[in-house]
N, C-alpha and C positions, 0 to 999 in steps of 0.2 A: 337420880338425886332426889331425896325426899325433902318435903318442906321443912321438917324438923332439922335435917342436917344443914340446910341453908341458914336457918336462924342461929345455928351454933358457930357459924364461921366468923373469923375476925372481921370480915368485911362489914358486918352489921353490929360490931361491939364497940366502936369508937364513939365516945360521947361527942355530940355536935352542938353548936350553938343553935338555939331556936330562932335566931335572927338571921334572915337571908338578906344580904345587901346587894348581891350581884347574881343575875341569872343569865345563862347562855342557853339558847335554843338552836340545836342543829337541825336545819331544815326550814326554808322560807316559803313553804307551800301553802295549801288551803287550810291546813291545821295550824302550823307553826306561826305563820304571819298574823292571822286574826287573834289567836289565843294570846300571843305575847303582847299584841297591841292593847288588848283589854287589861291584861295584868299590869302593864306599864301605866296605863291610864288610871287604874284604881289604886296602884301602889307607887305613888310618886317618889317615895324614898328609896325605891329599889331600882338599880340600873339593869336594864334588860337589853341584851344584844342578841339579835337573830343572825345566824351565820349560814352561809351556803356557798358551795363551790361554783355555782352558776353565777357568773359575774353580771350577766344581762338581767337576771332576775333581781339581784341585789340593787342594780342600778335603777330598775323600775320601782322598787320599794323606796328608793331615795329620790325619785323624781320630784322636783318642786310642784309639778302639776299632779295633784292627788287623783285626778281622773285616770291617770296612767298606771295606777297600781296593778301589779300582775294578777291579783285576785279581785274579782268583783263580788262584793257583798254589800247590800244596802246598809249604810251607816258606817262602814269600815273607814272610809276616807275621813270622816269627822274624828273618829277615835285616833287614827294615825296622826292626823293633823295636830291634835292636842298634845300628844306625847313625843312625837319624833323630834329629836334634837334636844329634848329635855332629859328624858331617861329611857327613850326607846331608840335603838340604833340598829342599823342593818349593815353587815360587813362580810367580806370574804376572808377576813383574818381569823380563821377558825381556831387555830391553836392558841392564839393570844387571848381570844374571848373565853376559851375553856379555862385557861390558866388563871384568869381573873375571877372566875365564877365560884360561888358557893354551891350553886345548884345548876345542873345541866339537864335540860330536856332533850331527848332523842325523838325527833319528829320527822323522820325521813320516809321515803316511799317504800312500801312493801308489796310490790306487785305479785300476782300469781306467776309461778315459774312456767316458762314456756318449753323447757326441755330438761332432761335429766330426771332424777328421782323426784317423784311427786308432781311431774309436769301436768299442768292443767288444773291443779287443786292446791298444792302446797304453796305457801308464801316464799318468795325469794328474799332471804334475809341478808343479802350481801351488803346492803347499805347500812343496815343495823350493825352488823359485825364491824364494818369499816369505821362507823361512828364510835363504837365501843373501844376499838383499838386506838382511835385518835384521842379519846378521853383518857384512856390508860396512859398514854404517852405524854399528854400535855397538861394534865391536871396537877394542881399544886395543893399540898396540905390535904384537908379532908373535903371531899366533894360528894354531894348527894346526886345520884344519877337516876333520872326519871324516865321510864318508858312512856312516851306520848303516842307513838305510832300504834296502829292496830296490829297486834301480834298474836301468833298462835300461843296457846297456853304452854308455859314452861320455857318461853324464850328468855325470861329473866335469868335462868340458870346459865345460859350461854354467855350473856353479858357479864354476869358475875364471875364466871371462870376467867374471862379475859381481864377483868379488873383485878381479880385476886393475883393473877400472874404478875401484874405490876407491883403489887404490894410485896410479892415474894422475892422481888429483886432487891429488897432492902431499901427502896426509895422512900423518902419521907412523904408518902402520900397514902391516904386511906379513903375508902368509899362506903357509902350506904346505897342500897338499891331499893327503888320504889316503882310501882306501876300506877299511872294516873291517866287512864284512857279518856279520850274525848267522846262526847255524845252530842255532836253538833249536827244540825241539819243545814245543808247549804241553802243559801237564800235567807235564812234566819239565824246565821251564826252569831252575829253580834248580840241580839236579844238572848240567844241561848247561853252565851258566855256571861252576859251581865245579870241574868236571872235564871240560873240553871235549875233544872228539877233536882239534880244531885251532882255532887262532886265525889268521885270514887277514888280513894287512895289505898293501894295495897302494899303491904310490906311487913317486915319482921322487926324493924328498928323503930321503937316508939318515939325516940327523939327526932329521927328524920321525918316520921309521919307528922309529928307536931310542927316541925319547921315548915313543911309544905302546907299544912292545914292553916297555919298562921297567915300565910300569904292569902289564901282564899277567904279567910274569915274577915279580911278587910272590906269585903262587900257581899259575901255569901253567908246567910244565917248558918250558925254552927250545926243545927239539926239537919241541914241538907248535905253535910260532909260526912260521907260514909267511909268506914275503914274496914278492910278485909285483909286476908293474906294475899301474897303475890299472885298465886294461882287462880284464886277466885276472882280477883280484879281483872286479870287477862281474859279469863273465860267469860266474864260478865259482858264484856264488850262484844265478843263474837255472838253471844247468845242474844243480846238485845237486838243486834242487826238481823240475826236469823229470824227472830220472832216478828219484827216489822216486815221483812221481806216476805215472810210466809203469809201475812195478812194481805199483802198486795197480790201475790199469786192466787190466793184463795178468792178474792173478790173478782179478779180477772177471769178465773174459771167460771164463776157464777155469771159474769157479764156475758160470756159466750152462750150460756144456757138461757139467759134472758132473751138474747137476740133470737134464739131458736123457738122460744115459747111465747113471745109476745109480752113478756114481762119488762119492767124498767129497772135496771140495776140501781139507779139512784133511789128509787122507792124502796127496793129491797134493802139497800145499805142503811137507809134512814130507819127502817123498822128494826133491823138487826142491831144497829148502833145504839138504839134507845135502850137496849138491855144493859143495865149497869155492870153486868159481869163481862161484857164485851167492849162497850164504848164505841164512839164514832170515829176515832182517828184511824188513818190508814185504810179506810174503806172506800176510797175513790178509785173507780175503775179507770184504767188507762192503758198505754202501750207497754207497760211493764216498768220495773224498777231499773234505775241506773245509778251512776255515781261511783265513787272510788271504793266503796266499802261493802255494799250488800252482797253482790255476787262473789267478790273475793273472800269475804268472811264466811259465807255459807260453804264455799268450796274448801276453805281451810278447815271448817268444822267437819265436813265430809271426810277429808283426809285424816284428821285426827281420830275420828270414830273408827275408820278402817284400820288405822295404825294400832288401835287398842282392841281390835277384834269385834267391834260393834257394827256388823255389817247391816243389820236391819235399821239401825239408827242412821247410818250413813245413807242408805237408800232413801229413807224418808226425807232427809234434808236435800239430797240431790234432786228430788223430784220438784222441789220449790224452784230451783234454777231451770230445770227442764221446762216447766210450765211457763216460766218468764220468757224463755227463748221461743217457745211455741206461740205465745201471744204476738210477738213481733212478726214472725213469719206469717201468722194468720191474717194480720192486718194487711200486709203486703199482698198476699194472695187475694184477699177480698177486693182490694183496689183493682187488681187485674181483672177479676171476675166481673165487677160492676161496669168496667170500661170495655165491655163486649169481648172479654177474654184476651185482650192484648193491650199493651201500653207502648209497644215499639214505635218510636218516633213521636210519641205524644208528649206534650209539655204538661208537666205537673208542678204546681206551686207547693213548696214545703215551707210551712210556717213553724219555725222553731227547730233548733238543732241541739241546744243545751239539754241535759238530761232532765232539767226542771227549770221553772221560772226563777228569776232573780239570781242567776249564777252564770258565769261563763264556762263552767266545767262541763265537758262533753264525755268524760270517762264513762264507758259502758252505757252511753246514752241510747235509749231505744231507737232514736232517729237514725243511728248509724246502720243498724241491721236492716231496718225498713228501707232506707235509701239504697243500701247495697243490693237488696233483693230486687228493687225496682230498676236499678241500673242494669242488673243482669238480664232483666226483661227488655232492655232497650229503651227505657224511659228517658226523657229529657227533663231533668230536675232543675228548678229554679228556687234557690234556698234563701230564706230571710231569717235572720236572728239578731236581736238587738245588741248582743254582747259577744257572740262567737265570731272569731276572725276567719277570713278565707284560708289563711295558712293552717289553722287548726282543722277546718273541714277537710282540706286536702290531705292532711296527715291521717285523719280518721277514716276517710273513704278509700284511701290508698291510691288516689288518682287526682291529678290537678284539674281545675276547672277549665272550661273551654271558652274562648272568646265568642265563637259561634256555636250554639248548642246543636250537637249532632246526636244521633241515636246512641243511647247509653252514656250520656255525659251530663255534666251539671255546671251551673254557674250561680253566682250570687246576684241578689237584687237588693235594692235599698228600701223597698216597701212592698207590702202585700199586693197592692194594686199593680205595681210593675211586674211582680212575679206572676200574677194571674192573667196578665194580658195574653190572649190566645190560648190559655190553658184549658185542658179538658177537665181538670180537677184540682182542688185545693186540699192539701193534707194538713190538718192542725195537729202538730206533734208535741209542742211545748206550750204550757198554759200561761204564756206571758199575758198580762192584763190587757195590753194594747190590742191583742188579737181578739179579745172578746168584745171590743168596741169598734170594730171595723164597719165601714159603709158597704154592706153586702150588696145593696142594690147597685152601687157603682161598680163593684167587683164583677157582679153578674153580667153587667153590660159589656165588659171587655173580654169575657171568657167565650170559648167555643161551645156551642150547644150541641147536644144536651150536656149540661155542666153538673159536676158533683162537688160536694164538700164532705170530706171525711173527717169528722170531729173525733179524734182519738182520745181527747181529754174531757169530753162532755162539758166543754166550756160554755157552750151556748144554750139558750133556752129554746127548745125546738118549736114550741108554740109561737113564740114571738118571731123566730126566724122564718117559719113557714108562712106566717101571715104577711110578712114584708118581702119575702124573696121566693116567689112562686117559681121562678125560672131556674133555681138551683136545687138539685136533688140532694137531700141531706141523709148521710149515714152517721149515726151517733153510737159510740161504743156502749154496749149493754142495753140497747133499747130495741125491742122487737117491732 
């Protein structure tokens, strides 16, 4: 299906009011919840309903205790507290909310397929398809349908075909299709939503584009609202994530070279980042990228490139993911090597399990692979994270915690000091601010000697650390 043929279809020819009074968002996860909370907060005249089939998740969004929200983002509780009950609602009544809506966002999970055609690279679009079919069935009158999930380019054509089938049955309903990808960084999602670098809207229907633009213009300067066709909008999201992930893999590759040559990756990054053509962002060496999007989107890009016969392009982007995985295995191997070639039966304190600070999201967290490698080596892991639950770690590691730590097991601790008691090493895997302000003298006193600290985030100042903690050997990523 060509872009020109899409723009000529009836689905995009029905005049719509540029005034949106009611919004429904399908999906109450890391994107849908915060995004709709900010829209409701900034657009008090618009009724916003977030729907999800997961009753427990909806109950958590409705919990009077705002600290129990299912998504942790700094400032999210304040925004939800202002709008919830006024014009922000969370519900499991999916079809009723769709029927009442002028505009429906589709913001559901699109994980990488684990089996079948495209397994390991292509996105699984079953939830997107299910959402589109529900919208086609439940919508009333004219409805603007907006892709919010990260999707492979040309997914809009699939959604449109489903919606057009509903029109073809002679029902009194019509649709306009838009793409409006999110560009949020977890941990800073609320500032990213309240003052975005850009808002991207792709589509062929000028009136539908104007209707959605008018929502964002209530707090976003008009010059930051970019419009494209559907396919450019879908591909822009994948490309943005691929470019950011590429920078992380690039600096991590240089970090390994720094360790081998005596250079300091922080100094190299500062020098390189001072070049205005490059810039300083995403040049922080670490254990690799994680989160819900980077790996999934690059693999999706790889799959699309191979689908269109662009093997060399596919191989290029595939190497970004390969280097990321190598970095995680490298850190685990380095820990084993430094601890006299074995960690069997040794207690290792793991500081941080979320994929980055200021979020409770563990999807594709580097800590998962590093911990799994060390568990296979027989290590006893004691894990501390301010926001990640024991149940989530159990799910990610594929095994439950042990009341008594035995070889190849793990357990939770409530503090770094508790985790480090009797440990041979501390691994700093997530850059939570509190881990940068620990009493390392006190921690050293309870560790088994010789003791190691593996700072995989370069969170500490090595000169200050060495002057105050002569009894702990420090390995810092990217420093020879």
